C-alpha positions as CSV (number, residue, x, y, z in Angstrom):
1,X,0.0,0.0,0.0
2,X,2.8,2.4,0.9
3,X,4.6,1.5,-2.4
4,X,1.4,2.2,-4.4
5,X,0.9,5.5,-2.6
6,X,4.5,6.5,-3.3
7,X,4.1,5.6,-6.9
8,X,1.0,7.7,-7.2
9,X,2.8,10.6,-5.4
10,X,5.7,10.4,-7.8
11,X,3.5,10.4,-10.8
12,X,1.6,13.4,-9.4
13,X,4.8,15.3,-8.8
14,X,6.1,14.4,-12.3
15,X,2.8,15.8,-13.8
16,X,3.3,19.0,-11.9
17,X,7.0,19.3,-12.8
18,X,6.2,18.8,-16.5
19,X,3.1,21.0,-16.6
20,X,3.4,24.0,-19.0
21,X,1.3,26.0,-16.5
22,X,2.8,27.6,-13.4
23,X,1.7,25.7,-10.2
24,X,2.4,27.2,-6.8
25,X,1.8,25.8,-3.3
26,X,1.5,28.2,-0.4
27,X,1.3,27.8,3.3
28,X,0.9,30.5,5.9
29,X,0.8,33.2,3.1
30,X,4.2,32.2,1.6
31,X,5.2,30.2,-1.4
32,X,6.7,26.8,-0.4
33,X,6.7,25.1,-3.8
34,X,7.0,26.3,-7.4
35,X,7.3,24.1,-10.5
36,X,9.8,24.8,-13.4
37,X,7.0,26.6,-15.4
38,X,6.8,29.1,-12.6
39,X,10.4,30.0,-12.9
40,X,10.0,30.5,-16.6
41,X,6.9,32.6,-16.1
42,X,8.4,35.1,-13.6
43,X,11.9,35.0,-15.2
44,X,13.7,33.4,-12.3
45,X,16.8,31.3,-12.6
46,X,16.5,29.4,-9.3
47,X,13.9,28.5,-6.7
48,X,15.6,30.7,-4.2
49,X,14.2,33.7,-6.1
50,X,10.6,32.5,-5.6
51,X,10.3,30.4,-2.4
52,X,9.5,32.3,0.7
53,X,7.9,35.2,-1.1
54,X,4.2,36.1,-0.8
55,X,2.2,35.5,-3.9
56,X,1.1,39.1,-3.7
57,X,4.7,40.1,-4.4
58,X,4.4,38.8,-8.0
59,X,1.1,40.6,-8.7
60,X,0.7,43.8,-10.6
61,X,-0.5,46.7,-8.3
62,X,-3.9,46.8,-10.2
63,X,-4.5,43.1,-9.6
64,X,-3.0,42.7,-6.0
65,X,-6.0,43.8,-3.9
66,X,-8.5,41.7,-5.8
67,X,-6.4,38.5,-5.8
68,X,-5.4,38.9,-2.1
69,X,-9.1,39.1,-1.3
70,X,-9.8,36.0,-3.3
71,X,-7.0,34.1,-1.6
72,X,-8.5,35.0,1.8
73,X,-11.8,33.6,0.6
74,X,-10.0,30.3,-0.3
75,X,-8.9,29.9,3.3
76,X,-12.5,29.9,4.3
77,X,-13.2,26.9,2.1
78,X,-14.4,28.7,-1.1
79,X,-13.1,27.8,-4.5
80,X,-11.0,30.3,-6.5
81,X,-12.7,30.5,-9.9
82,X,-10.7,31.5,-13.0
83,X,-9.9,35.2,-13.4
84,X,-7.7,37.2,-15.7
85,X,-5.1,39.2,-13.9
86,X,-1.6,40.7,-14.5
87,X,1.7,39.8,-12.9
88,X,5.1,41.5,-12.8
89,X,8.2,39.4,-13.8
90,X,11.5,39.9,-12.0
91,X,12.8,42.0,-14.9
92,X,9.8,44.4,-14.5
93,X,7.8,43.3,-17.6
94,X,4.1,42.7,-17.2
95,X,2.2,39.6,-18.4
96,X,-1.5,38.8,-18.7
97,X,-2.3,35.6,-16.8
98,X,-5.3,33.4,-15.9
99,X,-5.4,32.4,-12.2
100,X,-7.3,29.5,-10.6
101,X,-6.8,28.0,-7.2
102,X,-8.1,25.7,-4.4
103,X,-7.5,25.0,-0.8
104,X,-6.3,21.6,0.5
105,X,-5.2,19.9,3.7
106,X,-2.5,17.2,4.2
107,X,-0.3,15.9,6.9
108,X,1.5,19.3,7.1
109,X,-1.8,21.2,7.6
110,X,-3.8,23.5,5.4
111,X,-2.4,24.9,2.1
112,X,-3.3,26.6,-1.1
113,X,-2.6,25.4,-4.7
114,X,-2.6,28.1,-7.4
115,X,-2.4,27.5,-11.1
116,X,-1.2,30.4,-13.3
117,X,-1.5,30.3,-17.1
118,X,0.2,32.9,-19.4
119,X,-2.4,34.4,-21.7
120,X,-0.3,37.3,-23.0
121,X,-0.3,36.1,-26.5
122,X,-4.0,35.4,-26.5
123,X,-4.7,38.8,-25.2
124,X,-2.6,40.4,-27.9
125,X,-4.3,38.4,-30.5
126,X,-7.7,39.4,-29.2
127,X,-6.7,43.0,-29.2
128,X,-5.4,42.8,-32.7
129,X,-8.6,41.1,-33.8
130,X,-10.7,43.8,-32.2
131,X,-8.6,46.4,-33.9
132,X,-8.9,44.6,-37.3
133,X,-12.6,44.3,-36.9
134,X,-12.9,48.0,-36.1
135,X,-10.8,48.9,-39.2
136,X,-12.9,46.7,-41.4
137,X,-16.1,48.3,-40.0
138,X,-14.7,51.8,-40.6
139,X,-13.6,50.7,-44.1
140,X,-17.0,49.5,-45.1
141,X,-18.6,52.6,-43.5
142,X,-16.4,54.9,-45.5
143,X,-16.1,52.9,-48.7
144,X,-16.8,54.7,-51.9
145,X,-18.0,51.5,-53.6
146,X,-21.5,50.0,-53.3
147,X,-21.5,46.4,-51.9
148,X,-23.9,43.7,-53.0
149,X,-24.5,40.0,-51.9
150,X,-26.5,37.9,-54.3
151,X,-28.0,34.6,-53.2
152,X,-28.2,32.5,-56.4
153,X,-30.6,30.0,-54.9
154,X,-33.3,32.5,-53.9
155,X,-32.5,35.6,-56.0
156,X,-32.3,37.7,-52.9
157,X,-29.7,40.4,-53.0
158,X,-28.4,42.5,-50.0
159,X,-27.5,46.0,-51.3
160,X,-25.5,48.5,-49.3
161,X,-26.7,52.1,-48.7
162,X,-23.9,53.3,-50.9
163,X,-25.0,51.0,-53.7
164,X,-28.5,52.6,-53.6
165,X,-27.4,56.2,-53.3
166,X,-25.0,55.8,-56.2
167,X,-28.1,55.6,-58.3
168,X,-30.0,58.3,-56.5
169,X,-32.1,56.0,-54.3
170,X,-32.4,55.4,-50.6
171,X,-31.9,51.8,-49.5
172,X,-35.6,51.2,-48.7
173,X,-36.5,52.2,-52.2
174,X,-34.6,49.2,-53.7
175,X,-36.3,45.8,-53.6
176,X,-33.6,43.4,-52.2
177,X,-33.8,41.1,-55.2
178,X,-31.8,40.5,-58.4
179,X,-34.7,41.8,-60.4
180,X,-34.0,45.3,-59.1
181,X,-30.6,45.2,-60.7
182,X,-32.0,43.7,-64.0
183,X,-34.6,46.5,-64.2
184,X,-31.9,49.2,-63.8
185,X,-29.4,47.6,-66.2
186,X,-29.0,49.2,-69.7
187,X,-30.4,46.8,-72.3
188,X,-27.3,46.9,-74.4
189,X,-25.2,45.7,-71.5
190,X,-27.3,42.7,-70.4
191,X,-25.7,40.1,-72.6
192,X,-22.1,41.2,-71.8
193,X,-22.9,41.0,-68.1
194,X,-24.5,37.6,-68.5
195,X,-21.5,36.2,-70.5
196,X,-19.0,37.6,-68.0
197,X,-20.9,36.1,-65.1
198,X,-21.2,32.6,-66.7
199,X,-17.4,32.7,-67.5
200,X,-16.7,33.5,-63.8
201,X,-18.9,30.7,-62.6
202,X,-17.0,28.3,-64.9
203,X,-13.8,29.5,-63.3
204,X,-12.5,31.1,-66.5
205,X,-11.8,34.4,-64.9
206,X,-12.9,37.0,-62.4
207,X,-16.3,38.7,-62.7
208,X,-15.5,42.3,-63.7
209,X,-17.4,44.2,-66.2
210,X,-18.3,47.9,-66.9
211,X,-22.0,48.5,-67.0
212,X,-24.6,51.3,-67.2
213,X,-27.3,51.5,-64.5
214,X,-30.3,53.8,-64.7
215,X,-30.2,56.6,-62.2
216,X,-33.4,57.7,-60.4
217,X,-33.1,60.9,-62.3
218,X,-33.4,59.0,-65.6
219,X,-29.8,59.2,-66.9
220,X,-27.4,56.3,-66.8
221,X,-24.4,55.9,-64.5
222,X,-21.2,54.1,-65.6
223,X,-20.2,51.6,-63.0
224,X,-17.5,48.9,-62.7
225,X,-19.2,45.7,-61.3
226,X,-16.8,43.2,-59.7
227,X,-17.6,40.1,-57.7
228,X,-16.3,36.7,-56.5
229,X,-18.2,33.4,-56.0
230,X,-18.9,31.8,-52.6
231,X,-19.0,28.0,-52.7
232,X,-20.7,25.6,-50.4
233,X,-18.1,23.5,-48.5
234,X,-20.0,20.3,-48.9
235,X,-20.2,20.1,-52.7
236,X,-18.3,23.1,-54.0
237,X,-21.4,24.5,-55.6
238,X,-21.6,28.3,-56.0
239,X,-24.4,29.6,-53.8
240,X,-23.6,33.3,-53.6
241,X,-21.7,36.0,-55.4
242,X,-20.4,38.9,-53.3
243,X,-19.2,42.1,-55.1
244,X,-19.0,45.8,-55.4
245,X,-20.1,48.6,-57.7
246,X,-17.6,51.5,-58.4
247,X,-19.0,54.7,-59.8
248,X,-17.0,55.5,-62.9
249,X,-18.5,58.9,-63.6
250,X,-15.5,60.8,-62.4
251,X,-13.1,58.4,-64.0
252,X,-14.8,58.8,-67.4
253,X,-14.7,62.5,-67.0
254,X,-11.0,62.3,-66.0
255,X,-10.2,60.1,-69.0
256,X,-11.6,62.8,-71.3
257,X,-9.6,65.5,-69.4
258,X,-6.5,63.3,-69.7
259,X,-6.9,63.0,-73.4
260,X,-7.4,66.8,-73.6
261,X,-4.2,67.4,-71.5
262,X,-2.2,65.0,-73.7
263,X,-3.4,66.9,-76.7
264,X,-2.3,70.2,-75.2
265,X,1.1,68.8,-74.3
266,X,1.6,67.6,-77.8
267,X,0.4,70.9,-79.2
268,X,2.8,72.7,-76.9
269,X,5.8,70.7,-78.2
270,X,4.7,70.8,-81.8
271,X,4.4,74.6,-81.8
272,X,7.6,75.2,-79.9
273,X,11.0,76.0,-81.4
274,X,12.4,73.2,-79.2
275,X,12.5,69.7,-80.7
276,X,11.5,67.0,-78.2
277,X,11.8,63.2,-78.3
278,X,11.7,60.0,-76.2
279,X,13.7,56.8,-76.7
280,X,13.5,53.4,-75.0
281,X,16.5,51.6,-73.5
282,X,17.3,50.0,-76.9
283,X,17.4,53.4,-78.6
284,X,14.1,53.1,-80.4
285,X,12.0,56.3,-80.7
286,X,8.7,56.1,-78.9
287,X,7.7,59.8,-79.2
288,X,8.8,62.8,-81.3
289,X,7.6,66.3,-81.6
290,X,6.5,67.8,-85.0
291,X,9.9,69.5,-85.4
292,X,11.5,66.2,-86.4
293,X,9.7,66.5,-89.8
294,X,12.3,69.0,-90.8
295,X,14.6,66.1,-91.4
296,X,12.5,64.8,-94.3
297,X,10.3,62.1,-92.8
298,X,7.0,61.9,-91.1
299,X,6.7,61.2,-87.3
300,X,5.3,57.7,-87.9
301,X,8.4,56.8,-89.9
302,X,10.6,57.5,-86.8
303,X,8.7,55.6,-84.2
304,X,10.1,52.2,-83.4
305,X,13.4,52.8,-85.2
306,X,16.8,53.7,-84.1
307,X,19.3,56.5,-85.0
308,X,21.4,54.0,-87.0
309,X,18.5,53.7,-89.5
310,X,18.5,57.5,-90.3
311,X,21.9,59.1,-89.7
312,X,25.4,58.5,-90.9
313,X,27.1,56.0,-88.6
314,X,29.4,58.4,-86.9
315,X,26.5,60.7,-86.0
316,X,24.3,57.8,-84.8
317,X,27.2,56.5,-82.6
318,X,27.6,59.9,-80.9
319,X,23.8,60.0,-80.2
320,X,23.8,56.4,-78.8
321,X,27.0,57.0,-76.7
322,X,25.5,60.1,-75.0
323,X,22.1,58.3,-74.5
324,X,23.8,55.4,-72.8
325,X,25.7,57.7,-70.5
326,X,22.4,59.3,-69.4
327,X,20.8,55.9,-68.8
328,X,23.7,54.6,-66.8
329,X,24.3,57.7,-64.6
330,X,20.7,58.9,-64.3
331,X,22.0,62.5,-64.6
332,X,20.9,65.0,-67.1
333,X,23.5,66.1,-69.6
334,X,23.8,69.0,-72.1
335,X,25.7,68.3,-75.3
336,X,26.2,69.8,-78.7
337,X,25.5,67.2,-81.3
338,X,25.6,67.2,-85.1
339,X,22.6,66.3,-87.3
340,X,22.4,66.0,-91.1
341,X,19.5,67.3,-93.3
342,X,18.3,65.2,-96.3
343,X,20.2,67.5,-98.7
344,X,23.4,66.8,-96.8
345,X,23.5,70.1,-94.9
346,X,25.0,69.6,-91.5
347,X,23.5,71.4,-88.4
348,X,24.5,71.7,-84.8
349,X,22.1,71.2,-81.9
350,X,22.3,72.1,-78.2
351,X,20.6,69.0,-76.7
352,X,19.5,68.5,-73.1
353,X,19.1,64.8,-72.4
354,X,17.6,63.2,-69.3
355,X,16.4,59.8,-67.9
356,X,12.9,59.1,-66.8
357,X,10.9,56.0,-65.7
358,X,7.6,55.3,-67.4
359,X,4.5,53.9,-65.8
360,X,5.6,50.5,-67.2
361,X,8.7,50.6,-65.0
362,X,11.0,50.9,-68.0
363,X,13.8,53.5,-68.4
364,X,13.6,56.1,-71.2
365,X,15.9,58.8,-72.5
366,X,14.1,62.1,-73.1
367,X,15.6,65.0,-75.0
368,X,15.0,68.7,-75.8
369,X,17.1,70.3,-78.5
370,X,17.7,73.8,-79.9
371,X,19.3,74.4,-83.3
372,X,22.5,76.4,-82.6
373,X,23.9,76.2,-86.1
374,X,23.8,80.0,-86.6
375,X,25.7,80.5,-83.4
376,X,28.2,77.8,-84.2
377,X,28.8,79.3,-87.7
378,X,29.3,82.7,-86.2
379,X,32.0,81.3,-83.8
380,X,33.7,79.6,-86.8
381,X,33.6,82.9,-88.7
382,X,35.1,84.6,-85.7
383,X,37.9,82.1,-85.5
384,X,38.5,82.4,-89.2
385,X,38.7,86.2,-89.0
386,X,41.1,85.8,-86.1
387,X,43.4,83.5,-88.1
388,X,43.2,85.8,-91.1
389,X,44.1,88.8,-89.1
390,X,47.0,87.0,-87.5
391,X,48.3,86.1,-91.0
392,X,48.1,89.7,-92.0
393,X,50.0,90.8,-88.9
394,X,52.7,88.2,-89.7
395,X,53.1,89.4,-93.3
396,X,53.3,93.0,-92.2
397,X,55.9,92.2,-89.6
398,X,58.1,90.6,-92.3
399,X,57.7,93.7,-94.5
400,X,58.7,96.0,-91.6
401,X,61.8,93.9,-91.0
402,X,63.0,94.7,-94.6
403,X,61.8,98.3,-94.5
404,X,63.2,99.7,-91.3
405,X,62.5,103.3,-92.3
406,X,58.7,102.6,-92.3
407,X,58.7,100.8,-89.0
408,X,56.9,103.4,-87.0
409,X,54.2,103.8,-89.6
410,X,53.6,100.0,-89.8
411,X,53.5,99.7,-86.0
412,X,50.7,102.3,-85.9
413,X,48.9,100.4,-88.6
414,X,49.3,97.1,-86.7
415,X,48.0,98.7,-83.5
416,X,45.0,100.1,-85.4
417,X,44.2,96.7,-87.0
418,X,44.6,95.0,-83.6
419,X,42.3,97.6,-82.1
420,X,39.8,97.1,-84.8
421,X,40.0,93.3,-84.3
422,X,39.4,93.7,-80.5
423,X,36.6,96.1,-81.2
424,X,35.0,93.6,-83.6
425,X,35.6,90.8,-81.2
426,X,34.1,92.8,-78.3
427,X,31.0,93.7,-80.3
428,X,30.6,90.0,-81.3
429,X,31.1,88.7,-77.8
430,X,28.8,91.2,-76.1
431,X,26.2,90.9,-78.9
432,X,26.3,87.2,-78.4
433,X,25.7,87.7,-74.6
434,X,22.8,90.1,-75.3
435,X,21.3,87.5,-77.7
436,X,21.7,84.8,-75.0
437,X,20.1,87.0,-72.5
438,X,17.1,87.7,-74.8
439,X,16.6,84.1,-75.7
440,X,16.9,83.0,-72.1
441,X,14.3,85.6,-70.9
442,X,11.8,84.7,-73.7
443,X,12.2,81.0,-72.9
444,X,11.8,81.6,-69.1
445,X,8.8,83.9,-69.5
446,X,6.9,82.1,-72.2
447,X,7.7,78.4,-71.8
448,X,7.9,78.7,-68.0
449,X,4.4,80.2,-67.7
450,X,2.9,77.5,-70.0
451,X,4.6,74.7,-68.1
452,X,3.4,76.0,-64.8
453,X,-0.2,76.0,-66.1
454,X,0.2,72.6,-67.5
455,X,1.6,71.3,-64.1
456,X,-1.5,72.7,-62.3
457,X,-3.8,70.9,-64.8
458,X,-1.9,67.6,-64.3
459,X,-2.1,67.8,-60.5
460,X,-5.8,68.4,-60.7
461,X,-6.0,65.4,-63.0
462,X,-4.2,63.2,-60.5
463,X,-6.8,64.0,-57.8
464,X,-9.6,63.1,-60.3
465,X,-8.1,59.7,-61.3
466,X,-6.9,58.6,-57.9
467,X,-9.4,55.7,-57.9
468,X,-8.1,54.3,-61.2
469,X,-4.6,52.7,-60.9
470,X,-4.1,52.7,-64.7
471,X,-5.1,56.3,-65.1
472,X,-3.3,57.4,-62.0
473,X,-0.1,55.8,-63.4
474,X,-0.6,57.6,-66.7
475,X,-1.2,60.9,-64.9
476,X,1.9,60.3,-62.8
477,X,4.0,59.7,-66.0
478,X,2.5,62.9,-67.4
479,X,3.4,64.8,-64.3
480,X,7.0,63.5,-64.4
481,X,7.3,64.4,-68.1
482,X,5.9,67.9,-67.4
483,X,8.3,68.3,-64.4
484,X,11.3,67.1,-66.5
485,X,10.3,69.6,-69.3
486,X,10.2,72.3,-66.7
487,X,13.6,71.4,-65.4
488,X,15.0,71.1,-68.9
489,X,13.7,74.5,-69.9
490,X,15.3,75.9,-66.7
491,X,18.6,74.2,-67.5
492,X,18.5,75.5,-71.1
493,X,17.8,79.0,-69.8
494,X,20.6,78.7,-67.3
495,X,23.0,77.4,-70.0
496,X,22.2,80.3,-72.3
497,X,22.4,83.0,-69.6
498,X,22.2,82.5,-65.9
499,X,19.5,84.9,-64.6
500,X,21.3,85.3,-61.3
501,X,24.1,87.1,-63.2
502,X,21.7,89.8,-64.4
503,X,19.4,89.9,-61.3
504,X,21.8,89.3,-58.4
505,X,25.3,90.0,-59.7
506,X,28.5,88.1,-60.2
507,X,28.9,86.7,-56.6
508,X,25.5,85.1,-56.6
509,X,25.9,83.7,-60.2
510,X,29.3,82.2,-59.3
511,X,27.8,80.6,-56.2
512,X,25.0,79.0,-58.2
513,X,27.4,77.8,-60.9
514,X,29.9,76.3,-58.5
515,X,27.2,74.4,-56.7
516,X,25.9,72.9,-60.0
517,X,29.3,72.3,-61.4
518,X,30.5,70.5,-58.2
519,X,27.4,68.2,-58.1
520,X,27.8,67.3,-61.8
521,X,31.6,66.9,-61.9
522,X,32.1,65.4,-58.4
523,X,34.8,67.9,-57.4
524,X,34.6,69.9,-54.2
525,X,34.4,73.6,-55.1
526,X,34.4,76.6,-52.7
527,X,33.8,80.3,-53.4
528,X,35.6,82.9,-51.2
529,X,34.8,86.6,-51.5
530,X,36.3,89.7,-49.8
531,X,35.9,93.4,-49.9
532,X,32.8,93.3,-52.2
533,X,30.5,96.3,-51.7
534,X,26.8,96.3,-52.6
535,X,27.3,98.4,-55.8
536,X,27.4,96.3,-59.0
537,X,30.1,96.0,-61.6
538,X,29.3,96.8,-65.2
539,X,27.5,94.2,-67.2
540,X,30.5,93.7,-69.5
541,X,32.9,93.1,-66.5
542,X,30.6,90.8,-64.6
543,X,29.9,88.8,-67.8
544,X,33.5,88.5,-68.8
545,X,34.7,87.4,-65.3
546,X,31.8,84.9,-65.1
547,X,32.7,83.4,-68.5
548,X,36.4,83.2,-67.7
549,X,35.5,81.3,-64.4
550,X,33.2,79.1,-66.4
551,X,35.8,78.2,-69.0
552,X,38.5,77.6,-66.3
553,X,36.2,75.2,-64.5
554,X,35.4,73.4,-67.7
555,X,39.2,72.9,-68.2
556,X,39.5,71.6,-64.7
557,X,36.7,69.0,-65.4
558,X,38.2,67.9,-68.7
559,X,42.0,67.9,-67.9
560,X,43.0,68.6,-64.3
561,X,41.9,65.4,-62.5
562,X,41.5,67.6,-59.5
563,X,39.8,66.8,-56.1
564,X,39.3,70.4,-54.9
565,X,38.8,73.8,-56.6
566,X,38.8,77.2,-54.9
567,X,37.5,80.4,-56.5
568,X,38.5,83.8,-54.9
569,X,36.7,87.0,-55.9
570,X,38.4,90.0,-54.1
571,X,38.0,93.8,-54.3
572,X,40.8,96.1,-53.2
573,X,41.1,99.9,-53.4
574,X,42.8,99.9,-56.7
575,X,41.7,96.6,-58.4
576,X,39.4,93.6,-58.5
577,X,40.9,90.1,-58.9
578,X,39.5,86.7,-59.7
579,X,41.5,83.6,-58.9
580,X,40.7,80.0,-59.8
581,X,42.9,77.3,-58.2
582,X,42.8,73.5,-58.4
583,X,44.9,70.7,-57.0
584,X,45.0,68.7,-60.2
585,X,47.9,67.3,-62.3
586,X,49.0,70.8,-63.6
587,X,51.5,71.4,-66.4
588,X,54.8,73.1,-67.0
589,X,53.9,76.8,-67.3
590,X,57.0,77.6,-69.4
591,X,58.8,75.9,-72.1
592,X,57.7,73.7,-75.0
593,X,55.1,71.8,-72.8
594,X,53.1,74.9,-71.9
595,X,49.6,74.8,-73.5
596,X,49.4,78.5,-74.2
597,X,46.9,78.0,-77.1
598,X,45.1,75.0,-75.6
599,X,42.5,74.2,-73.0
600,X,40.6,77.4,-73.9
601,X,43.4,79.6,-72.4
602,X,43.7,81.8,-75.4
603,X,39.9,82.5,-75.3
604,X,40.2,83.5,-71.7
605,X,43.1,85.8,-72.4
606,X,41.2,87.5,-75.1
607,X,38.1,87.9,-73.0
608,X,40.2,89.5,-70.3
609,X,41.7,91.9,-72.7
610,X,38.3,93.1,-73.8
611,X,37.7,94.7,-70.4
612,X,41.3,95.8,-70.0
613,X,42.2,93.0,-67.5
614,X,45.4,91.0,-67.2
615,X,45.2,87.2,-67.1
616,X,48.1,85.2,-65.7
617,X,48.5,81.4,-65.4
618,X,50.7,79.6,-62.9
619,X,51.1,75.9,-63.0
620,X,53.5,73.1,-62.3
621,X,53.3,69.4,-63.1
622,X,51.8,67.6,-60.2
623,X,51.1,70.8,-58.2
624,X,47.9,72.1,-59.7
625,X,47.1,75.3,-61.7
626,X,46.2,78.9,-60.7
627,X,44.5,81.4,-63.1
628,X,44.6,85.1,-62.0
629,X,42.5,87.8,-63.6
630,X,43.1,91.4,-62.4
631,X,41.4,94.6,-63.5
632,X,42.2,98.0,-62.3
633,X,39.6,100.3,-60.6
634,X,39.5,103.9,-61.7
635,X,40.4,106.6,-59.2
636,X,36.8,107.3,-58.2
637,X,36.7,103.6,-57.0
638,X,33.5,102.5,-58.9
639,X,33.1,100.3,-61.9
640,X,29.3,100.8,-62.4
């Protein structure tokens, strides 16, 4: 008998030890036994951390009074029914638990047995479920779609309030039967709806069809009807179809507006002096503006074909190389590219190229181009005139060597010719700057205003088509194209003539250019100024110093391999100086290796001479290059 009792006791202890629930035994208000699950529950590593404590020590302050009262009731012989409480683990975290207990008496006297089950996960799940149900309730309450539930066996249909009001009715005015829907359906749509429904029932696709339903006011409302079948578990038979009706009135109106906006965008491009185009990743044209017809072919002949099918190979290779650079870097570029007319005439274009992503997720290269052939020819004529004049000077110098008696006369003639050349050069240079300024102003005022209006229309369109993913994607693409056009026009305007130079002065223009140049080239550039007063320099001086800095920085980008560039603009009592320094590879500033006629240095020297300034170059191989421009200030101390 004792052996049997010991075996039963051992089995009971083993059950308690293996129980996943916390089991506590208390005597005289203290814990005298706790199973391993209790240690895991409270975060203890040994029994010493639990035994000898009062059960109340483990309770959350909110639960402590209630549980202590119930334990007191246990001592009077009552049963502790299950209740949900909270405990505090040794590390301070709080758990939700379910507590039950009972009193017992053995050879050691009266005691209490308490079982504690961790229900934290269940409570979190219940809270999440309640939150989900609340979100679902709010979603249905605020849904813009009408909901319907059709019982195929009885013909009864449960319509939502939104479904009825979409057609101008209150819910009580609609009979809850499929016949109500059939009476409201446009006769021309009945067969298409039936065919779509039968296909969905056969499992050949979803039930989704555009229909027209008669409004209470007599007109028809375009709706998108969508639904899915509900099958009986026992035999898989479809017994109900649950679906929604989406009012397409605004979408149809938005589609018409989208077509009108697309027409306006195309009209804008086709009536602009700027040529616009779009190519896919393989170089095939997908869009061209009307200006491309000047090259002898209709727009439809270009679409779907590449540059190699139209241009001489060397021209097409240049186009493709620049396109690939844009696709790879994602950065916009501005390049001068050559094109050839059908009669063989060659033209030069200032092209701004950029990358954009279409609604289909594919990458495209867009471009805007301006014909700059006239400007290029003028520059070529200027270079030719310069070369011709230099030849005349050399011939006259030879004659003077053989006719020493006429030296003074010939020197005067040479100075007169040089002065005429400089005067001609100055007129050409400043006339070119005036023309740049005029074109830039016209592009900024005219194209900028039109693009701003177009952008406002597109943003209004996006709000109207928000419920249609396909239209929203098209509208988003239209917005990106419009934004890129706006940025491209700004960059073309900036390239022709930075507005900051005219509006804010040389310092602001240099700051803007250095920031843009640094971001494009990847070279750190800093501008330092000193002694500048609020009064402006003359337009000629500001323009010349800006262009010299621009050409110097272009040389750095092309040849210097520099990491840092510093530009110093300083005003002193008797002069103004501009210094451009880089830490690049440099070159020997004297001797046969000096590039006195390369890297655009001659052009900078001539520009400086136009305003009576001196330009000096200091460089050493491996030690960078410094360019110093200095112009004297008249005695009255003002230049403008």
